[in-house]
PLY file of the C-alpha trace (Angstrom):
ply
format ascii 1.0
element vertex 596
property float x
property float y
property float z
element edge 595
property int vertex1
property int vertex2
end_header
-5.54 -23.32 -58.81
-3.38 -24.49 -55.91
-2.33 -22.51 -52.85
0.74 -24.53 -51.85
3.44 -22.48 -53.59
2.14 -19.30 -52.00
2.62 -20.96 -48.62
6.10 -22.00 -49.69
7.05 -18.40 -50.49
5.51 -17.13 -47.29
7.55 -19.62 -45.30
10.72 -18.32 -46.96
9.80 -14.75 -46.05
8.56 -15.23 -42.51
10.06 -18.43 -41.02
13.49 -17.16 -40.03
13.10 -13.43 -39.48
13.55 -13.79 -35.72
16.83 -15.75 -35.58
19.02 -14.42 -32.76
22.78 -13.93 -33.23
23.76 -11.82 -30.19
23.70 -12.18 -26.42
20.88 -9.62 -26.32
18.94 -11.62 -29.00
18.80 -8.55 -31.24
17.10 -8.78 -34.65
19.43 -8.70 -37.67
17.78 -7.81 -40.94
20.56 -6.27 -42.99
22.99 -8.41 -45.00
26.02 -6.23 -44.11
25.20 -6.45 -40.41
24.89 -10.22 -40.73
28.28 -10.43 -42.45
29.89 -8.40 -39.67
28.25 -10.54 -37.01
29.41 -13.75 -38.68
33.01 -12.44 -38.66
32.80 -11.14 -35.08
35.02 -13.27 -32.83
33.07 -12.28 -29.72
29.82 -13.97 -30.64
29.23 -17.64 -29.93
29.62 -20.34 -32.56
25.92 -21.17 -32.34
25.06 -17.58 -33.19
27.49 -17.78 -36.12
25.53 -20.78 -37.39
22.34 -18.73 -37.21
24.02 -15.81 -38.99
25.25 -18.05 -41.83
21.74 -19.43 -42.31
20.13 -15.97 -42.39
22.75 -14.81 -44.91
21.89 -17.86 -47.02
18.24 -16.92 -46.81
18.91 -13.37 -48.06
21.24 -14.53 -50.83
18.71 -17.10 -52.04
16.71 -14.25 -53.55
19.79 -12.69 -55.21
22.61 -15.17 -55.71
21.76 -18.85 -55.39
25.43 -19.94 -55.39
26.20 -17.67 -52.41
23.07 -18.98 -50.71
24.39 -22.53 -51.09
27.85 -21.58 -49.76
26.51 -20.03 -46.55
24.01 -22.83 -45.98
26.88 -25.33 -46.24
29.00 -23.23 -43.85
26.13 -23.33 -41.39
25.71 -27.10 -41.51
29.47 -27.78 -41.25
29.81 -25.58 -38.16
26.60 -26.98 -36.63
27.82 -30.57 -37.12
31.22 -29.74 -35.57
29.41 -28.27 -32.54
26.88 -31.14 -32.50
24.32 -28.32 -32.51
21.37 -30.43 -33.62
18.82 -27.63 -33.91
21.35 -25.77 -36.05
21.72 -28.87 -38.22
17.95 -28.99 -38.67
17.84 -25.31 -39.74
20.77 -25.87 -42.11
19.03 -28.82 -43.76
15.91 -26.69 -44.24
17.99 -23.90 -45.84
19.75 -26.34 -48.17
16.41 -27.87 -49.15
15.08 -24.40 -50.02
18.13 -23.73 -52.18
17.65 -27.07 -53.94
14.03 -26.07 -54.60
15.16 -22.89 -56.38
17.60 -25.06 -58.38
14.62 -27.31 -59.31
16.31 -30.25 -57.57
13.11 -31.38 -55.82
14.36 -34.91 -55.15
17.46 -33.69 -53.29
15.37 -31.10 -51.44
13.02 -33.85 -50.25
15.93 -35.99 -49.08
17.33 -33.11 -46.99
13.94 -32.42 -45.39
13.41 -36.11 -44.59
16.85 -36.15 -42.96
15.87 -33.07 -40.92
12.57 -34.55 -39.72
14.38 -37.64 -38.35
15.95 -35.46 -35.65
12.50 -35.01 -34.11
12.73 -38.51 -32.74
14.99 -36.87 -30.13
13.26 -33.47 -29.79
9.79 -32.24 -29.05
8.02 -30.88 -32.11
8.50 -27.12 -32.59
7.95 -24.48 -35.26
10.76 -25.89 -37.42
8.94 -29.24 -37.45
5.90 -27.40 -38.87
8.08 -25.77 -41.54
9.48 -29.15 -42.58
6.03 -30.76 -42.78
4.71 -27.85 -44.86
7.68 -27.92 -47.25
7.49 -31.70 -47.67
3.76 -31.48 -48.35
4.36 -28.76 -50.95
7.25 -30.63 -52.61
5.30 -33.87 -52.84
2.33 -31.97 -54.24
4.48 -30.53 -57.04
5.47 -34.13 -57.85
1.74 -35.12 -57.91
2.38 -37.48 -54.96
-0.94 -36.69 -53.27
-0.57 -39.58 -50.82
2.68 -38.25 -49.32
1.56 -34.65 -49.59
-1.56 -35.30 -47.50
0.48 -37.36 -45.03
2.78 -34.44 -44.16
0.02 -31.81 -44.24
-2.01 -33.86 -41.74
1.09 -34.45 -39.57
1.69 -30.70 -39.57
-1.97 -29.96 -38.81
-1.90 -32.24 -35.76
1.39 -30.78 -34.53
0.19 -27.18 -35.04
-2.84 -27.97 -32.86
-0.61 -29.53 -30.21
1.70 -26.49 -30.29
-1.27 -24.08 -30.50
0.38 -22.43 -33.53
-2.63 -20.87 -35.23
-0.72 -19.39 -38.18
0.62 -22.76 -39.33
-2.69 -24.38 -38.52
-4.22 -22.01 -41.05
-1.49 -22.89 -43.60
-2.10 -26.63 -43.28
-5.89 -26.28 -43.42
-5.55 -24.19 -46.60
-3.12 -26.64 -48.22
-5.34 -29.62 -47.43
-8.34 -27.81 -48.88
-6.49 -27.23 -52.20
-5.61 -30.93 -52.45
-9.21 -32.04 -51.83
-10.34 -29.46 -54.36
-7.85 -30.81 -56.89
-8.87 -34.47 -56.51
-12.58 -33.66 -56.75
-13.73 -33.83 -53.13
-15.21 -30.34 -53.02
-17.17 -30.87 -49.81
-14.04 -31.75 -47.81
-12.14 -28.97 -49.56
-14.83 -26.45 -48.60
-14.83 -27.66 -44.98
-11.06 -27.16 -44.62
-11.16 -23.85 -46.53
-13.84 -22.46 -44.20
-11.83 -23.51 -41.14
-8.69 -21.94 -42.62
-10.63 -18.71 -43.35
-11.83 -18.57 -39.75
-8.27 -18.98 -38.42
-6.75 -16.22 -40.57
-9.65 -13.86 -39.90
-9.13 -14.22 -36.14
-5.40 -13.63 -36.60
-6.08 -10.48 -38.67
-3.95 -11.89 -41.50
-5.75 -10.31 -44.50
-3.49 -11.72 -47.20
-4.00 -15.33 -46.17
-7.61 -14.64 -45.36
-7.89 -13.59 -49.02
-6.33 -16.90 -50.15
-8.78 -18.83 -48.00
-11.63 -16.93 -49.71
-10.21 -18.07 -53.07
-10.22 -21.67 -51.85
-13.82 -21.31 -50.70
-14.68 -19.86 -54.12
-12.99 -22.83 -55.86
-15.05 -25.32 -53.87
-18.30 -23.42 -54.46
-17.52 -23.20 -58.19
-17.07 -26.96 -58.47
-20.23 -27.49 -56.41
-22.04 -25.23 -58.97
-22.91 -22.62 -56.37
-21.81 -19.82 -58.71
-23.29 -16.87 -56.82
-21.53 -17.82 -53.57
-18.32 -18.48 -55.53
-18.45 -15.00 -57.13
-19.14 -13.42 -53.75
-15.97 -14.94 -52.27
-13.87 -14.15 -55.38
-14.98 -10.49 -55.29
-14.07 -10.21 -51.58
-10.67 -11.76 -52.30
-10.13 -9.40 -55.27
-10.48 -6.31 -53.05
-7.95 -7.67 -50.56
-5.32 -8.66 -53.16
-5.64 -5.50 -55.26
-4.52 -3.55 -52.17
-1.23 -5.50 -51.99
-0.93 -6.01 -55.79
-0.68 -9.81 -55.42
-0.47 -10.92 -59.06
-0.66 -14.63 -58.32
-3.89 -14.30 -56.33
-5.39 -11.94 -58.92
-4.48 -14.40 -61.68
-6.47 -17.10 -59.91
-9.43 -14.81 -59.13
-9.88 -13.51 -62.71
-9.42 -17.00 -64.19
-12.15 -18.41 -61.95
-14.47 -15.47 -62.60
-13.90 -16.09 -66.31
-14.92 -19.73 -65.90
-18.16 -18.68 -64.19
-18.87 -16.22 -67.00
-18.26 -19.01 -69.53
-20.69 -21.30 -67.70
-23.28 -18.53 -67.79
-22.57 -18.23 -71.54
-21.16 -14.71 -71.20
-18.36 -15.56 -73.62
-17.09 -12.03 -74.31
-16.87 -11.31 -70.56
-15.17 -14.66 -70.07
-12.57 -13.88 -72.77
-11.90 -10.47 -71.22
-11.41 -11.98 -67.76
-9.08 -14.74 -69.06
-6.93 -12.12 -70.79
-6.87 -10.15 -67.54
-5.74 -13.27 -65.68
-3.04 -13.83 -68.31
-1.82 -10.26 -67.81
-1.27 -10.83 -64.08
0.37 -14.21 -64.77
2.92 -12.51 -67.07
3.76 -10.05 -64.26
4.83 -12.87 -61.93
8.53 -13.43 -61.24
10.10 -16.00 -63.56
11.44 -17.85 -60.49
7.91 -18.31 -59.25
7.17 -21.93 -60.17
3.38 -21.53 -60.20
3.68 -18.98 -62.97
4.23 -21.71 -65.56
1.41 -23.85 -64.27
-1.00 -20.89 -64.13
-0.04 -19.80 -67.66
-0.64 -23.32 -69.01
-4.15 -23.48 -67.50
-5.02 -20.01 -68.84
-3.73 -20.90 -72.34
-5.96 -23.95 -72.27
-8.99 -21.93 -71.09
-8.37 -19.30 -73.80
-8.21 -22.08 -76.38
-11.63 -23.30 -75.32
-13.03 -19.75 -75.50
-11.66 -19.28 -79.02
-13.33 -22.54 -80.02
-16.64 -21.00 -78.95
-15.93 -18.09 -81.28
-14.97 -20.58 -84.04
-11.49 -19.06 -84.14
-9.71 -22.40 -84.52
-6.34 -20.95 -85.48
-6.07 -18.97 -82.22
-7.43 -21.95 -80.30
-4.71 -24.23 -81.74
-2.06 -21.64 -80.81
-3.27 -21.47 -77.17
-3.56 -25.26 -76.85
-0.06 -25.66 -78.30
1.42 -23.21 -75.78
-0.39 -25.03 -72.97
0.93 -28.38 -74.24
4.48 -27.07 -74.37
4.37 -26.00 -70.71
2.69 -29.29 -69.77
5.60 -31.26 -71.25
8.08 -29.06 -69.39
6.25 -29.54 -66.10
5.46 -33.18 -66.87
1.86 -32.46 -65.86
-0.61 -35.11 -67.02
-3.52 -32.78 -66.27
-2.26 -30.03 -68.61
-1.24 -32.52 -71.32
-4.65 -34.19 -71.24
-6.50 -30.88 -71.65
-4.16 -29.59 -74.39
-4.25 -32.85 -76.40
-8.03 -32.89 -76.18
-8.24 -29.24 -77.32
-5.82 -29.79 -80.23
-7.73 -32.90 -81.35
-11.06 -31.05 -81.33
-9.62 -27.93 -83.06
-8.09 -29.93 -85.94
-11.29 -31.93 -86.22
-13.23 -28.69 -86.72
-10.77 -27.73 -89.48
-11.29 -31.18 -91.05
-7.61 -32.02 -90.62
-8.26 -35.67 -89.79
-4.63 -36.80 -89.64
-3.66 -34.11 -87.11
-6.87 -34.71 -85.15
-6.14 -38.47 -85.09
-2.52 -37.84 -84.05
-3.47 -35.77 -80.99
-6.33 -38.12 -80.12
-3.84 -41.01 -79.97
-1.68 -38.90 -77.66
-4.71 -38.00 -75.57
-5.85 -41.59 -74.84
-2.85 -42.91 -72.77
-2.53 -39.61 -70.89
-6.24 -39.66 -70.12
-6.03 -43.28 -68.90
-3.03 -42.46 -66.68
-4.78 -39.42 -65.29
-7.92 -41.45 -64.61
-5.87 -44.09 -62.77
-4.08 -41.37 -60.80
-7.38 -39.76 -59.81
-8.72 -43.17 -58.78
-5.66 -43.82 -56.62
-5.90 -40.33 -55.18
-9.52 -41.00 -54.29
-8.48 -44.12 -52.40
-5.71 -42.19 -50.66
-8.21 -39.47 -49.80
-10.55 -42.02 -48.21
-7.66 -43.49 -46.23
-6.48 -40.12 -44.99
-9.99 -39.00 -44.19
-10.29 -42.08 -42.05
-6.93 -41.45 -40.37
-7.70 -37.78 -39.89
-11.10 -38.53 -38.36
-9.42 -40.99 -36.00
-6.86 -38.37 -35.00
-9.59 -35.76 -34.60
-11.66 -38.11 -32.50
-8.60 -38.89 -30.41
-7.88 -35.16 -30.00
-11.50 -34.46 -29.00
-11.45 -37.36 -26.54
-8.21 -36.10 -25.01
-9.74 -32.63 -24.71
-12.82 -34.04 -22.99
-10.63 -36.16 -20.74
-8.58 -33.09 -19.79
-11.74 -31.16 -18.91
-13.04 -34.11 -16.94
-9.66 -34.41 -15.24
-9.78 -30.74 -14.25
-13.25 -31.18 -12.79
-12.13 -34.30 -10.94
-9.11 -32.40 -9.67
-11.31 -29.58 -8.34
-13.68 -32.08 -6.76
-10.76 -33.95 -5.25
-9.39 -30.77 -3.69
-12.81 -29.97 -2.26
-13.16 -33.46 -0.82
-9.67 -33.36 0.63
-10.39 -30.10 2.40
-13.80 -31.21 3.62
-12.74 -34.59 5.01
-9.31 -33.64 6.36
-10.71 -33.23 9.89
-12.54 -36.54 9.61
-9.32 -38.21 8.54
-7.55 -36.84 11.60
-10.30 -38.23 13.83
-10.22 -41.52 11.97
-6.46 -41.76 12.33
-6.78 -41.12 16.07
-9.50 -43.71 16.37
-7.47 -46.25 14.39
-4.44 -45.51 16.56
-6.54 -46.17 19.68
-7.84 -49.45 18.22
-4.36 -50.47 17.12
-3.03 -49.72 20.58
-5.71 -51.96 22.14
-4.98 -54.66 19.57
-1.32 -54.44 20.47
-2.11 -54.85 24.16
-4.42 -57.78 23.41
-1.75 -59.29 21.21
0.78 -58.96 24.01
-1.67 -60.62 26.41
-2.34 -63.46 23.95
1.37 -63.96 23.46
1.86 -64.04 27.23
-0.93 -66.62 27.61
0.54 -68.66 24.80
3.93 -68.63 26.49
2.36 -69.69 29.78
0.39 -72.45 28.05
3.48 -73.58 26.20
5.48 -73.63 29.39
2.69 -75.63 31.04
2.56 -78.14 28.20
6.34 -78.43 28.22
6.26 -79.00 31.95
3.54 -81.69 31.58
5.49 -83.36 28.82
8.68 -83.37 30.85
6.73 -84.72 33.84
5.15 -87.50 31.82
8.48 -88.34 30.24
9.95 -88.57 33.72
7.08 -90.81 34.82
7.57 -92.92 31.73
11.28 -93.19 32.42
10.56 -94.01 36.07
8.17 -96.73 34.94
10.82 -98.26 32.76
13.39 -98.02 35.55
10.90 -99.62 37.89
10.45 -102.42 35.38
14.17 -102.90 35.18
14.52 -102.97 38.98
11.61 -105.38 39.24
13.15 -107.69 36.67
16.47 -107.57 38.46
14.70 -108.38 41.71
12.89 -111.36 40.16
16.15 -112.47 38.57
17.80 -112.53 41.99
14.92 -114.59 43.42
15.15 -116.94 40.49
18.86 -117.46 41.09
18.26 -118.26 44.75
15.46 -120.69 43.92
17.64 -122.39 41.35
20.36 -122.86 44.00
17.97 -124.78 46.28
19.00 -128.45 46.57
15.97 -130.56 45.86
17.46 -133.49 47.78
17.71 -131.47 50.94
14.60 -129.45 50.63
11.32 -131.15 50.01
10.36 -128.74 47.31
9.34 -129.58 43.80
11.81 -127.63 41.61
9.58 -127.86 38.54
6.71 -126.19 40.35
9.00 -123.42 41.57
10.19 -122.68 38.02
6.62 -122.60 36.69
5.62 -120.27 39.48
8.51 -117.86 38.64
7.57 -117.79 34.98
3.90 -117.16 35.70
4.77 -114.30 38.08
7.07 -112.82 35.50
4.63 -113.12 32.60
1.59 -111.80 34.39
3.42 -108.95 36.04
5.36 -108.12 32.88
2.16 -107.90 30.79
0.60 -105.50 33.27
3.70 -103.35 33.46
4.09 -103.23 29.66
0.41 -102.40 29.18
0.74 -99.57 31.69
3.93 -98.44 29.99
2.30 -98.47 26.53
-0.69 -96.43 27.73
1.58 -93.82 29.27
3.76 -93.72 26.17
0.78 -93.19 23.90
-0.44 -90.44 26.19
2.88 -88.63 25.98
3.66 -89.39 22.32
0.20 -89.77 20.78
1.30 -89.35 17.15
4.39 -91.57 17.36
2.72 -94.93 16.69
0.51 -93.34 13.97
3.57 -92.15 12.07
5.14 -95.62 12.44
2.02 -97.22 10.99
2.11 -94.88 7.99
5.70 -95.92 7.30
4.87 -99.63 7.61
1.37 -100.78 8.63
2.67 -104.37 9.15
4.77 -103.53 12.24
4.12 -106.01 15.10
3.52 -105.11 18.74
7.11 -106.22 19.49
8.33 -103.88 16.74
6.40 -100.96 18.24
7.67 -101.86 21.72
11.25 -101.93 20.46
10.75 -98.50 18.81
9.35 -97.03 22.04
12.27 -98.33 24.11
14.77 -97.08 21.53
13.12 -93.65 21.73
14.01 -93.66 25.47
17.65 -94.15 24.49
17.76 -97.58 26.14
20.69 -99.84 25.37
20.40 -103.37 23.97
21.30 -104.75 27.38
18.54 -102.75 29.11
15.97 -103.81 26.50
17.09 -107.43 26.94
16.58 -107.18 30.69
13.04 -105.81 30.30
11.86 -108.17 27.56
13.56 -111.31 28.86
15.22 -111.80 25.52
18.86 -112.34 24.87
20.98 -109.50 23.61
21.50 -111.39 20.34
17.75 -111.64 19.87
17.41 -107.92 20.44
20.11 -107.22 17.85
18.30 -109.42 15.32
14.99 -107.73 16.14
16.57 -104.29 15.63
18.04 -105.41 12.30
14.63 -106.60 11.07
13.01 -103.40 12.33
15.49 -101.28 10.36
14.57 -103.17 7.19
10.85 -102.69 7.82
11.41 -98.95 8.31
13.53 -98.74 5.14
16.67 -97.41 6.85
20.00 -97.25 5.05
22.90 -99.24 6.58
24.61 -96.08 7.82
21.41 -94.49 9.21
20.99 -94.43 13.01
17.72 -96.00 14.23
17.39 -93.85 17.35
17.97 -90.59 15.38
15.43 -91.68 12.78
12.78 -92.32 15.45
13.49 -89.01 17.18
13.05 -87.18 13.87
9.55 -88.58 13.54
0 1
1 2
2 3
3 4
4 5
5 6
6 7
7 8
8 9
9 10
10 11
11 12
12 13
13 14
14 15
15 16
16 17
17 18
18 19
19 20
20 21
21 22
22 23
23 24
24 25
25 26
26 27
27 28
28 29
29 30
30 31
31 32
32 33
33 34
34 35
35 36
36 37
37 38
38 39
39 40
40 41
41 42
42 43
43 44
44 45
45 46
46 47
47 48
48 49
49 50
50 51
51 52
52 53
53 54
54 55
55 56
56 57
57 58
58 59
59 60
60 61
61 62
62 63
63 64
64 65
65 66
66 67
67 68
68 69
69 70
70 71
71 72
72 73
73 74
74 75
75 76
76 77
77 78
78 79
79 80
80 81
81 82
82 83
83 84
84 85
85 86
86 87
87 88
88 89
89 90
90 91
91 92
92 93
93 94
94 95
95 96
96 97
97 98
98 99
99 100
100 101
101 102
102 103
103 104
104 105
105 106
106 107
107 108
108 109
109 110
110 111
111 112
112 113
113 114
114 115
115 116
116 117
117 118
118 119
119 120
120 121
121 122
122 123
123 124
124 125
125 126
126 127
127 128
128 129
129 130
130 131
131 132
132 133
133 134
134 135
135 136
136 137
137 138
138 139
139 140
140 141
141 142
142 143
143 144
144 145
145 146
146 147
147 148
148 149
149 150
150 151
151 152
152 153
153 154
154 155
155 156
156 157
157 158
158 159
159 160
160 161
161 162
162 163
163 164
164 165
165 166
166 167
167 168
168 169
169 170
170 171
171 172
172 173
173 174
174 175
175 176
176 177
177 178
178 179
179 180
180 181
181 182
182 183
183 184
184 185
185 186
186 187
187 188
188 189
189 190
190 191
191 192
192 193
193 194
194 195
195 196
196 197
197 198
198 199
199 200
200 201
201 202
202 203
203 204
204 205
205 206
206 207
207 208
208 209
209 210
210 211
211 212
212 213
213 214
214 215
215 216
216 217
217 218
218 219
219 220
220 221
221 222
222 223
223 224
224 225
225 226
226 227
227 228
228 229
229 230
230 231
231 232
232 233
233 234
234 235
235 236
236 237
237 238
238 239
239 240
240 241
241 242
242 243
243 244
244 245
245 246
246 247
247 248
248 249
249 250
250 251
251 252
252 253
253 254
254 255
255 256
256 257
257 258
258 259
259 260
260 261
261 262
262 263
263 264
264 265
265 266
266 267
267 268
268 269
269 270
270 271
271 272
272 273
273 274
274 275
275 276
276 277
277 278
278 279
279 280
280 281
281 282
282 283
283 284
284 285
285 286
286 287
287 288
288 289
289 290
290 291
291 292
292 293
293 294
294 295
295 296
296 297
297 298
298 299
299 300
300 301
301 302
302 303
303 304
304 305
305 306
306 307
307 308
308 309
309 310
310 311
311 312
312 313
313 314
314 315
315 316
316 317
317 318
318 319
319 320
320 321
321 322
322 323
323 324
324 325
325 326
326 327
327 328
328 329
329 330
330 331
331 332
332 333
333 334
334 335
335 336
336 337
337 338
338 339
339 340
340 341
341 342
342 343
343 344
344 345
345 346
346 347
347 348
348 349
349 350
350 351
351 352
352 353
353 354
354 355
355 356
356 357
357 358
358 359
359 360
360 361
361 362
362 363
363 364
364 365
365 366
366 367
367 368
368 369
369 370
370 371
371 372
372 373
373 374
374 375
375 376
376 377
377 378
378 379
379 380
380 381
381 382
382 383
383 384
384 385
385 386
386 387
387 388
388 389
389 390
390 391
391 392
392 393
393 394
394 395
395 396
396 397
397 398
398 399
399 400
400 401
401 402
402 403
403 404
404 405
405 406
406 407
407 408
408 409
409 410
410 411
411 412
412 413
413 414
414 415
415 416
416 417
417 418
418 419
419 420
420 421
421 422
422 423
423 424
424 425
425 426
426 427
427 428
428 429
429 430
430 431
431 432
432 433
433 434
434 435
435 436
436 437
437 438
438 439
439 440
440 441
441 442
442 443
443 444
444 445
445 446
446 447
447 448
448 449
449 450
450 451
451 452
452 453
453 454
454 455
455 456
456 457
457 458
458 459
459 460
460 461
461 462
462 463
463 464
464 465
465 466
466 467
467 468
468 469
469 470
470 471
471 472
472 473
473 474
474 475
475 476
476 477
477 478
478 479
479 480
480 481
481 482
482 483
483 484
484 485
485 486
486 487
487 488
488 489
489 490
490 491
491 492
492 493
493 494
494 495
495 496
496 497
497 498
498 499
499 500
500 501
501 502
502 503
503 504
504 505
505 506
506 507
507 508
508 509
509 510
510 511
511 512
512 513
513 514
514 515
515 516
516 517
517 518
518 519
519 520
520 521
521 522
522 523
523 524
524 525
525 526
526 527
527 528
528 529
529 530
530 531
531 532
532 533
533 534
534 535
535 536
536 537
537 538
538 539
539 540
540 541
541 542
542 543
543 544
544 545
545 546
546 547
547 548
548 549
549 550
550 551
551 552
552 553
553 554
554 555
555 556
556 557
557 558
558 559
559 560
560 561
561 562
562 563
563 564
564 565
565 566
566 567
567 568
568 569
569 570
570 571
571 572
572 573
573 574
574 575
575 576
576 577
577 578
578 579
579 580
580 581
581 582
582 583
583 584
584 585
585 586
586 587
587 588
588 589
589 590
590 591
591 592
592 593
593 594
594 595
């Protein structure tokens, strides 16, 4: 038997008992007091929302229409206030009302809408309620995949929130699902963990349910003595509170053990006892129908053992009727099988064949469902183990982080004095480095000033050399003019020899002066001619000479005087030089050379 509907009812009873509706956060438990509070103009609108929802909760057990009205009042007011937590509570209340009205699909939709709000909020107790309700609703629809998904989400969140009560709920619900799909070992593991949680909390009722789950798992694992031990412990607990649902499960399972041990009379007595407690359940309790169907089926099988086929057919028929109402493949499969076998024993072949034909497709569907559930179980086991491993790793990391933090504090305290000394030492070193840097900068400035001075001096010497060359050429020119004015008829001087002598003086002296000039220029501007050669390696010595003179800002006339070339020749030479250097027509030669 499943535990999920018990959890559902417990949530209804316990989830919202502590809703506050006054400034002093006083507890309201009486319907009249809640009505007065809801009509009190002095309380806040948010507290009115809470009052409406608590009234809905109380009416849900008495008048479902009134419960719906107050739940809708709560959500309307909460939406007007944009009170999102109130909206979440209202959606939960409406979903619970829809559950009572058997509108499971609408209830699911409301809960899914509520859980979307937790994209904005941190997970809290209401998130756990939603996960538990969704898991329960999907389980009633035989959607094991979705049911496990929300139970595992809730289990993780309950661990994160350290909410042990809901952790116990989720562990118990997961154990019932594993038990149902045939994974008894996993079911037992979760049931034992759930039992440990409730025992520590001192919650006897739910501790009793966890004992029932342990008994279920042990029964399916054929450990009958241990199963009976747990069922007997659970019986004592639930007899004290007269819990008919739990007692129904306990006596039915004890009856199954007695049947296995071939104690058929004891088994029949226990099944009838279980049926008695099932009939005492409230008609609104959904698990009543399911429990009755299973007991009818078990009684049918017992009557078959006593060869009482008429009573067996009656029990199987009642089980089948409930199975159709609940649309439960499991119940239909068992009832069709029992009816087929009963009619076969009575030699009513047509009836036996009829129910066998009904049994086959249901059995195939149930087999496929169990197969899919097994796959889902494997997937969720894998996911759960990953989450558990992640949780354990985070726990270990937190412990390691705490130890590192303690060690860090110790190291900080122990080396603080050393750091102070180190800082002082570094400051002293930095101060010396700064002084050395200042000294280096001073030396660099001095060196730069010296180099600048040398460069200016050499440039002056270079300029003086050029000026000397110009003066010398002017002097020679004057001598040449005087010699040319000599009358050869009066003076016994050979004019041709004089002219040759002037040219030789000029050439020899000019070569020496230019060579000296070039050496000095290279000394001052060592990279200048290298850069020119990179631009055009085919530059002639005259081209380089023209570049050097242009760098000294000499005019065409001054260059003509030095080189003994006409001004027109100099202009042509400059034009050719510009082409060799790749200058544009509007680009200044002197500026170009200076930029090198």
